[in-house]
VMD Tcl script that draws the C-alpha trace (Angstrom):
set ca {
  {125.26 104.37 124.68}
  {126.13 102.80 121.76}
  {123.12 103.39 118.48}
  {121.32 99.95 117.49}
  {122.91 98.38 114.50}
  {119.74 98.74 112.68}
  {118.00 101.61 113.09}
  {114.35 101.52 111.36}
  {114.43 104.46 109.24}
  {110.82 106.38 109.11}
  {107.96 106.56 105.80}
  {109.00 107.94 102.69}
  {112.83 108.35 104.57}
  {114.84 106.88 101.71}
  {112.99 108.59 98.70}
  {113.36 111.98 100.88}
  {117.34 110.71 100.66}
  {116.92 110.24 96.75}
  {115.66 113.33 95.59}
  {118.56 115.66 97.65}
  {121.23 113.10 96.18}
  {123.84 115.52 93.53}
  {122.86 113.66 90.02}
  {126.46 115.34 89.23}
  {127.95 112.73 89.78}
  {126.34 110.72 87.65}
  {127.34 109.00 83.97}
  {124.12 109.45 81.07}
  {123.15 105.56 81.73}
  {123.37 105.73 85.39}
  {121.22 109.16 84.99}
  {118.77 106.88 82.14}
  {119.03 103.76 84.70}
  {117.07 105.99 87.01}
  {114.22 107.17 85.43}
  {113.86 103.95 84.56}
  {112.96 102.71 87.93}
  {111.72 105.46 88.96}
  {108.41 105.40 86.06}
  {109.12 101.36 87.38}
  {108.08 102.65 90.95}
  {105.46 105.00 89.59}
  {103.80 102.15 88.20}
  {104.15 100.23 90.76}
  {102.53 103.26 93.55}
  {99.59 103.69 90.93}
  {99.00 100.46 90.36}
  {98.72 100.58 94.69}
  {96.45 103.58 94.67}
  {93.92 101.92 92.15}
  {94.22 98.43 94.47}
  {93.13 101.27 97.24}
  {90.36 102.63 95.37}
  {88.68 100.23 94.05}
  {88.48 97.80 97.71}
  {87.44 101.68 98.80}
  {84.28 101.33 96.17}
  {83.08 97.96 96.80}
  {83.67 98.85 100.03}
  {81.46 101.99 99.75}
  {78.93 100.24 97.70}
  {78.07 97.20 99.93}
  {77.65 99.16 103.20}
  {75.81 102.20 101.83}
  {72.19 102.83 101.83}
  {69.91 101.59 99.03}
  {68.00 103.89 97.65}
  {64.35 102.97 97.78}
}
mol new
graphics top color blue
foreach p $ca { graphics top sphere $p radius 0.5 }
foreach p [lrange $ca 0 end-1] q [lrange $ca 1 end] { graphics top cylinder $p $q radius 0.2 }
display resetview
């Protein structure tokens, strides 16, 4: 049977592939661009973590038992 045209990638698969990529093939400018892209991704991920923690804290405050 033929392979499906759009194979679904697993969660984090692209990141794992990027971590194994041979960096010798890149020029210095390309490596610097890569670092900038990774820093932007770190900031995006940190912002998502902060939003999730804030949401969890709000839910905990709303649903936690109140002291008598």
